[in-house]
Residue frames as qw, qx, qy, qz and C-alpha x, y, z in Angstrom:
[[0.245, 0.471, -0.390, 0.753, -228.92, 6.75, -122.65],
 [0.528, -0.476, 0.201, -0.673, -231.66, 6.86, -119.97],
 [0.959, -0.176, -0.092, -0.202, -231.95, 3.09, -119.57],
 [0.903, -0.019, -0.101, 0.417, -228.20, 2.48, -119.63],
 [0.002, -0.974, 0.124, -0.190, -226.81, 5.71, -118.19],
 [0.692, -0.587, 0.378, 0.186, -224.08, 3.79, -116.36],
 [0.768, 0.174, 0.423, 0.448, -222.70, 2.52, -119.68],
 [0.326, 0.870, 0.165, 0.330, -222.99, 5.99, -121.20],
 [0.349, -0.913, 0.213, 0.007, -220.89, 7.44, -118.39],
 [0.693, -0.420, 0.514, 0.283, -218.15, 4.85, -119.00],
 [0.755, 0.503, 0.358, 0.221, -218.22, 4.97, -122.80],
 [0.372, -0.398, 0.292, 0.786, -215.48, 6.56, -124.88],
 [0.130, 0.247, 0.661, 0.697, -217.96, 7.00, -127.75],
 [0.085, 0.554, 0.575, -0.596, -220.41, 9.44, -126.16],
 [0.242, 0.581, -0.109, -0.770, -220.58, 11.63, -129.27],
 [0.076, -0.062, 0.880, 0.464, -221.05, 8.78, -131.73],
 [0.603, 0.079, -0.130, -0.783, -224.30, 8.52, -133.69],
 [0.820, 0.004, 0.492, -0.292, -226.48, 5.42, -133.72],
 [0.810, 0.569, -0.113, -0.082, -225.43, 4.80, -137.33],
 [0.244, 0.703, -0.635, 0.206, -221.74, 4.93, -136.37],
 [0.510, -0.354, 0.701, -0.351, -222.29, 2.55, -133.46],
 [0.897, 0.250, 0.264, -0.251, -224.02, 0.13, -135.81],
 [0.664, 0.663, -0.343, 0.047, -221.12, 0.22, -138.29],
 [0.006, -0.632, 0.710, -0.310, -218.55, -0.32, -135.53],
 [0.604, -0.082, -0.791, -0.047, -220.54, -3.27, -134.22],
 [0.383, -0.474, 0.341, -0.716, -222.70, -3.15, -131.08],
 [0.896, -0.184, -0.394, -0.095, -222.81, -6.88, -130.41],
 [0.695, -0.696, 0.168, 0.073, -221.03, -7.95, -127.23],
 [0.709, -0.289, 0.371, 0.525, -217.31, -7.39, -127.75],
 [0.520, 0.707, 0.331, 0.348, -217.92, -5.12, -130.77],
 [0.475, 0.190, -0.044, 0.858, -215.81, -2.06, -131.58],
 [0.205, -0.715, -0.242, -0.623, -218.65, 0.25, -130.50],
 [0.707, -0.689, -0.158, -0.035, -218.05, -0.72, -126.89],
 [0.564, 0.345, -0.359, 0.659, -214.98, 1.15, -125.67],
 [0.554, -0.770, -0.315, -0.019, -214.66, 1.98, -121.98],
 [0.008, -0.871, 0.339, -0.355, -212.63, 4.30, -119.80],
 [0.255, -0.482, 0.788, -0.285, -211.79, 1.37, -117.52],
 [0.253, -0.011, -0.960, -0.116, -212.36, -2.35, -117.15],
 [0.590, -0.365, -0.208, -0.689, -216.03, -3.08, -116.41],
 [0.353, -0.220, 0.782, -0.464, -217.24, -4.76, -113.25],
 [0.116, 0.145, 0.975, 0.121, -219.28, -7.95, -113.49],
 [0.243, 0.639, 0.641, -0.349, -222.67, -6.23, -113.11],
 [0.206, 0.701, -0.178, -0.659, -221.68, -3.60, -115.70],
 [0.007, 0.228, -0.864, -0.450, -220.75, -6.37, -118.14],
 [0.200, 0.409, 0.884, -0.110, -224.23, -7.79, -117.56],
 [0.255, 0.734, 0.222, -0.589, -225.65, -4.40, -118.59],
 [0.116, 0.505, -0.596, -0.613, -223.65, -4.59, -121.85],
 [0.094, 0.089, 0.973, 0.193, -225.08, -8.05, -122.57],
 [0.227, 0.612, 0.673, -0.347, -228.61, -6.80, -121.92],
 [0.211, 0.733, -0.078, -0.642, -228.13, -3.74, -124.12],
 [0.023, 0.350, -0.788, -0.506, -226.54, -5.82, -126.91],
 [0.187, 0.282, 0.941, 0.019, -229.44, -8.28, -126.84],
 [0.270, 0.718, 0.416, -0.488, -231.89, -5.40, -127.24],
 [0.214, 0.726, -0.314, -0.573, -229.98, -4.14, -130.30],
 [0.459, -0.171, 0.830, 0.267, -229.37, -7.58, -131.82],
 [0.389, 0.448, 0.771, 0.232, -232.33, -7.61, -134.21],
 [0.150, 0.857, 0.173, -0.461, -232.49, -3.89, -134.96],
 [0.581, 0.236, 0.455, 0.632, -231.80, -3.03, -138.59],
 [0.017, -0.596, -0.063, 0.801, -231.32, 0.65, -139.44],
 [0.506, 0.633, 0.549, 0.206, -233.34, 1.85, -142.44],
 [0.370, -0.161, 0.152, 0.902, -231.34, 4.51, -144.26],
 [0.063, -0.263, -0.466, -0.843, -234.28, 5.74, -146.38],
 [0.396, -0.630, -0.651, -0.147, -236.89, 5.68, -143.57],
 [0.100, -0.631, 0.194, -0.744, -237.76, 8.52, -141.24],
 [0.140, -0.014, -0.817, 0.559, -237.79, 8.13, -137.48],
 [0.485, -0.440, -0.379, -0.654, -241.22, 7.78, -135.92],
 [0.365, -0.319, 0.604, -0.633, -242.85, 7.45, -132.51],
 [0.493, -0.109, -0.835, -0.220, -244.33, 4.10, -131.45],
 [0.607, -0.413, 0.199, -0.649, -247.22, 3.65, -129.01],
 [0.066, 0.311, -0.938, 0.136, -246.04, 0.61, -127.03],
 [0.492, 0.134, 0.690, -0.514, -249.58, -0.41, -125.99],
 [0.731, 0.530, 0.409, -0.135, -250.63, -0.72, -129.66],
 [0.336, -0.470, 0.503, 0.643, -247.58, -0.81, -131.97],
 [0.358, 0.336, 0.753, 0.439, -249.78, -1.64, -135.00],
 [0.074, 0.834, 0.495, 0.231, -252.46, 1.07, -134.90],
 [0.318, 0.327, -0.193, 0.869, -250.35, 3.50, -132.90],
 [0.045, -0.254, -0.564, 0.785, -251.64, 6.04, -130.38],
 [0.212, -0.507, -0.526, -0.649, -255.32, 6.94, -130.41],
 [0.304, -0.348, 0.338, -0.820, -257.42, 8.78, -127.83],
 [0.857, -0.175, -0.139, -0.464, -259.87, 5.88, -127.72],
 [0.812, 0.117, -0.525, 0.226, -257.03, 3.40, -127.15],
 [0.206, 0.295, -0.541, 0.760, -255.61, 5.47, -124.29],
 [0.558, -0.303, 0.131, -0.762, -259.11, 5.80, -122.81],
 [0.906, -0.092, -0.359, -0.203, -259.54, 2.02, -122.84],
 [0.599, 0.187, -0.594, 0.503, -256.25, 1.56, -120.98],
 [0.075, -0.292, 0.418, -0.857, -257.29, 4.07, -118.31],
 [0.688, -0.208, 0.031, -0.694, -260.83, 2.74, -117.84],
 [0.850, 0.012, -0.522, -0.063, -259.80, -0.92, -117.74],
 [0.566, -0.753, 0.257, -0.216, -257.74, -0.14, -114.67],
 [0.937, -0.098, 0.162, 0.294, -254.81, -2.29, -115.81],
 [0.055, 0.934, -0.289, -0.203, -251.83, 0.08, -116.01],
 [0.828, 0.440, -0.305, 0.166, -248.88, -1.09, -118.12],
 [0.803, -0.420, -0.058, 0.418, -245.80, -2.21, -116.26],
 [0.103, 0.984, -0.141, -0.021, -243.57, 0.84, -115.99],
 [0.796, 0.346, -0.258, 0.424, -239.93, 0.80, -116.91],
 [0.591, -0.733, -0.056, 0.333, -237.52, 1.48, -114.07],
 [0.388, 0.882, -0.180, 0.199, -235.20, 4.29, -115.13],
 [0.761, 0.147, -0.373, 0.510, -231.49, 3.85, -114.54],
 [0.059, 0.516, -0.279, 0.808, -231.40, 7.15, -112.62],
 [0.690, -0.483, 0.055, -0.536, -233.89, 5.72, -110.12],
 [0.977, -0.125, -0.164, 0.046, -231.95, 2.50, -109.70],
 [0.737, 0.103, -0.199, 0.638, -228.28, 3.51, -109.70],
 [0.212, -0.931, -0.087, -0.284, -228.32, 6.18, -107.00],
 [0.350, 0.542, -0.524, 0.556, -225.35, 7.63, -105.13],
 [0.400, -0.437, 0.475, -0.651, -227.18, 7.31, -101.81],
 [0.956, -0.064, 0.094, -0.271, -227.86, 3.59, -102.34],
 [0.468, -0.502, 0.697, 0.206, -225.00, 1.08, -101.83],
 [0.371, 0.414, -0.656, -0.510, -223.93, -0.52, -105.10],
 [0.022, 0.014, -0.999, 0.038, -224.69, -4.02, -103.78],
 [0.333, 0.446, 0.640, -0.531, -228.30, -2.96, -103.07],
 [0.442, 0.583, -0.191, -0.655, -228.68, -1.41, -106.54],
 [0.237, 0.298, -0.876, -0.295, -227.31, -4.59, -108.13],
 [0.152, 0.180, 0.926, -0.295, -229.70, -6.63, -105.99],
 [0.426, 0.551, 0.358, -0.622, -232.70, -4.51, -107.09],
 [0.365, 0.528, -0.513, -0.570, -231.55, -4.66, -110.73],
 [0.114, 0.108, -0.981, -0.109, -231.51, -8.47, -110.52],
 [0.261, 0.350, 0.767, -0.471, -234.92, -8.48, -108.82],
 [0.444, 0.561, 0.028, -0.698, -236.54, -6.32, -111.52],
 [0.480, 0.446, -0.632, -0.414, -235.25, -8.81, -114.13],
 [0.932, -0.179, 0.090, -0.301, -236.25, -11.87, -112.06],
 [0.678, 0.466, -0.529, 0.208, -232.65, -13.02, -111.73],
 [0.352, -0.572, 0.581, -0.460, -232.49, -13.52, -107.99],
 [0.322, 0.110, -0.940, 0.007, -231.96, -17.07, -106.67],
 [0.635, -0.155, 0.275, -0.705, -235.53, -17.31, -105.37],
 [0.516, -0.099, 0.843, -0.113, -236.75, -20.86, -104.80],
 [0.722, 0.553, 0.341, -0.236, -239.01, -20.84, -107.86],
 [0.413, 0.806, -0.394, -0.158, -236.07, -19.74, -110.03],
 [0.204, -0.495, 0.844, -0.032, -233.84, -22.43, -108.51],
 [0.686, 0.181, 0.675, -0.202, -236.51, -25.03, -109.26],
 [0.657, 0.716, 0.024, -0.235, -236.74, -23.89, -112.91],
 [0.263, 0.745, -0.612, -0.044, -232.98, -24.39, -113.20],
 [0.899, 0.009, -0.436, -0.048, -233.23, -27.89, -111.74],
 [0.203, 0.489, -0.627, 0.571, -231.22, -26.99, -108.61],
 [0.291, -0.084, 0.728, -0.615, -233.90, -27.82, -106.02],
 [0.021, 0.298, 0.944, 0.143, -236.94, -30.12, -106.00],
 [0.243, -0.546, -0.458, -0.658, -240.55, -29.05, -106.43],
 [0.600, -0.636, -0.481, 0.066, -241.23, -29.62, -102.73],
 [0.567, -0.294, -0.192, 0.745, -238.31, -27.36, -101.73],
 [0.159, 0.478, 0.282, 0.817, -239.94, -24.26, -103.25],
 [0.375, -0.777, -0.504, -0.042, -241.94, -23.41, -100.13],
 [0.024, 0.826, -0.144, 0.544, -241.38, -20.00, -98.53],
 [0.468, 0.132, -0.671, 0.559, -239.05, -19.96, -95.53],
 [0.308, -0.320, 0.264, -0.856, -241.70, -18.09, -93.51],
 [0.096, 0.114, 0.958, -0.245, -243.71, -21.30, -93.20],
 [0.456, 0.287, 0.147, -0.830, -246.78, -19.74, -94.85],
 [0.660, 0.217, 0.716, -0.058, -247.13, -22.70, -97.25],
 [0.571, 0.793, 0.080, -0.198, -246.77, -20.75, -100.50],
 [0.817, 0.243, 0.123, 0.507, -244.06, -21.08, -103.15],
 [0.349, -0.704, 0.037, 0.618, -241.26, -18.54, -102.84],
 [0.510, 0.612, 0.328, 0.508, -241.57, -16.49, -106.02],
 [0.310, 0.115, -0.129, 0.935, -240.25, -12.94, -106.12],
 [0.315, -0.473, -0.231, -0.790, -243.74, -11.42, -105.97],
 [0.731, -0.516, -0.437, -0.091, -244.73, -13.61, -103.02],
 [0.673, -0.196, -0.348, 0.622, -241.58, -13.04, -100.98],
 [0.270, 0.022, -0.083, 0.959, -241.45, -9.26, -101.41],
 [0.286, -0.219, -0.152, -0.920, -245.14, -8.31, -101.50],
 [0.708, -0.283, -0.300, -0.573, -247.71, -10.95, -100.45],
 [0.562, -0.013, -0.765, 0.313, -245.94, -13.13, -97.87],
 [0.514, -0.760, -0.351, -0.187, -247.84, -12.85, -94.54],
 [0.688, -0.539, -0.089, 0.478, -244.53, -12.43, -92.68],
 [0.483, -0.118, 0.221, 0.839, -242.16, -10.52, -94.96],
 [0.085, 0.532, 0.489, 0.686, -244.83, -8.61, -96.90],
 [0.367, -0.805, -0.457, 0.094, -246.18, -7.18, -93.64],
 [0.496, -0.298, -0.036, 0.815, -243.14, -4.91, -93.48],
 [0.111, 0.338, 0.374, 0.857, -244.67, -2.59, -96.11],
 [0.379, -0.722, -0.498, -0.294, -247.82, -2.16, -94.03],
 [0.603, -0.609, -0.263, 0.445, -245.80, -1.32, -90.93],
 [0.417, -0.086, 0.147, 0.893, -243.61, 1.19, -92.77],
 [0.048, -0.505, -0.452, -0.733, -246.60, 2.94, -94.35],
 [0.484, -0.753, -0.445, -0.027, -248.28, 3.20, -90.97],
 [0.580, -0.435, -0.101, 0.681, -245.11, 4.74, -89.58],
 [0.235, 0.011, 0.296, 0.926, -245.10, 7.25, -92.46],
 [0.335, 0.520, 0.467, -0.631, -248.89, 7.79, -92.31],
 [0.339, 0.366, -0.537, -0.680, -249.19, 6.75, -95.95],
 [0.635, 0.133, 0.705, -0.286, -251.89, 4.34, -97.06],
 [0.522, 0.474, -0.451, -0.547, -252.02, 2.45, -100.36],
 [0.979, 0.058, 0.097, -0.169, -252.39, -1.02, -101.83],
 [0.389, -0.551, 0.687, 0.271, -249.53, -3.44, -102.51],
 [0.768, 0.486, -0.249, -0.335, -249.38, -4.52, -106.17],
 [0.910, -0.204, 0.335, 0.134, -247.82, -7.95, -106.65],
 [0.712, 0.580, 0.030, 0.395, -245.84, -6.67, -109.65],
 [0.635, -0.389, -0.126, 0.655, -242.48, -5.44, -108.35],
 [0.281, 0.213, 0.219, 0.910, -242.16, -2.52, -110.78],
 [0.285, -0.667, -0.406, -0.556, -245.69, -1.29, -110.02],
 [0.658, -0.625, -0.349, 0.233, -244.99, -1.69, -106.30],
 [0.543, -0.118, -0.020, 0.831, -241.88, 0.50, -106.65],
 [0.048, 0.371, 0.274, 0.886, -243.74, 3.33, -108.40],
 [0.462, -0.671, -0.447, -0.370, -246.83, 3.22, -106.20],
 [0.664, -0.495, -0.343, 0.444, -244.81, 3.24, -102.99],
 [0.414, -0.106, 0.014, 0.904, -243.04, 6.41, -104.11],
 [0.073, -0.189, -0.304, -0.931, -246.04, 8.29, -105.51],
 [0.271, -0.508, -0.813, -0.091, -249.09, 7.13, -103.56],
 [0.259, -0.681, -0.453, 0.514, -249.16, 10.18, -101.29],
 [0.333, 0.866, 0.231, 0.292, -248.75, 12.75, -104.11],
 [0.560, -0.639, 0.051, 0.525, -245.41, 13.82, -102.68],
 [0.253, 0.896, -0.276, -0.239, -243.15, 16.32, -104.33],
 [0.781, 0.481, -0.393, 0.070, -240.29, 14.92, -106.37],
 [0.109, 0.565, -0.687, 0.444, -237.83, 15.14, -103.46],
 [0.628, -0.236, 0.537, -0.511, -240.20, 13.23, -101.17],
 [0.934, 0.268, -0.064, -0.227, -240.78, 10.59, -103.84],
 [0.532, 0.562, -0.586, 0.238, -237.02, 10.13, -103.99],
 [0.236, -0.431, 0.691, -0.530, -236.95, 9.64, -100.22],
 [0.842, -0.003, 0.290, -0.456, -239.80, 7.12, -100.40],
 [0.860, 0.409, -0.301, -0.039, -237.93, 5.14, -103.04],
 [0.208, 0.561, -0.696, 0.396, -234.85, 5.20, -100.80],
 [0.558, -0.244, 0.590, -0.529, -236.95, 3.69, -98.00],
 [0.912, 0.244, -0.018, -0.328, -238.28, 1.15, -100.51],
 [0.621, 0.510, -0.577, 0.148, -234.75, -0.03, -101.31],
 [0.116, -0.441, 0.723, -0.519, -233.97, -0.36, -97.59],
 [0.763, -0.051, 0.388, -0.514, -237.11, -2.45, -96.98],
 [0.861, 0.392, -0.270, -0.179, -236.34, -4.64, -99.96],
 [0.401, 0.517, -0.692, 0.304, -232.84, -5.35, -98.65],
 [0.371, -0.323, 0.652, -0.577, -234.14, -6.10, -95.14],
 [0.891, 0.104, 0.129, -0.423, -236.63, -8.63, -96.51],
 [0.788, 0.438, -0.432, 0.027, -233.91, -10.43, -98.44],
 [0.137, 0.487, -0.724, 0.469, -231.56, -10.46, -95.44],
 [0.608, -0.197, 0.497, -0.587, -234.36, -11.78, -93.21],
 [0.922, 0.243, -0.100, -0.284, -235.12, -14.49, -95.72],
 [0.629, 0.481, -0.574, 0.208, -231.47, -15.55, -95.91],
 [0.180, -0.446, 0.679, -0.555, -231.09, -15.56, -92.12],
 [0.808, -0.053, 0.341, -0.477, -234.00, -17.98, -91.85],
 [0.895, 0.380, -0.186, -0.141, -232.78, -20.13, -94.74],
 [0.669, 0.464, -0.481, 0.325, -229.07, -20.37, -93.99],
 [0.135, 0.384, -0.618, 0.673, -228.66, -19.44, -90.31],
 [0.427, -0.435, -0.793, 0.008, -231.92, -20.79, -88.85],
 [0.082, -0.118, -0.373, 0.917, -232.64, -17.37, -87.35],
 [0.044, 0.690, 0.722, -0.017, -236.25, -16.46, -86.60],
 [0.136, 0.077, 0.094, 0.983, -237.03, -13.03, -88.02],
 [0.065, 0.678, 0.666, -0.303, -240.00, -10.78, -87.32],
 [0.261, 0.654, 0.358, 0.613, -241.48, -7.96, -89.37],
 [0.322, -0.923, -0.133, -0.166, -241.63, -5.90, -86.18]]
């Protein structure tokens, strides 16, 4: 419900149990999926993603529900295991909640764009190369920095486009590092200054705006030969 709140809002089976949904069929096109209206393309993509997550789940009638520690699904949660995670300084990649992504104050096209970015489904040059659409040599970033245009490079480490985050933080008088992982970057940008929840929401709104500006600047250089500047 939290991860796919958009689908929950549109569903006609809000009161159904997990067992009922399983019996009705939760594969794509199954009877469990009944909607108040025809889905848009990006909502259909959410159904596919949700169905794929449920594809290999088998409900055990005689088994009790239990919690699972995602960092160690075999041994489960232990204090020593949690201590190791904290002291190693390698935080797990956080899951972006649907409520943080599908916001009323963010245009739908920007939310869809961010949703595709988090799942590495944008037509970045490295993704186009993997699909055989462009050559290996054509993967270079449009900024002219000489690096391949992956999602992490374009949006965080590119000397031209990535500089936008530094400028925005200076404007806000907020100082923090820039993780190359997009999900970590999202959370750190919103929480680095220990803001209250409302301020974190505002910071995330600014984050979406910066993300969109970087992508537009990239496309202007690539398709319109326009020189863009982070300033």
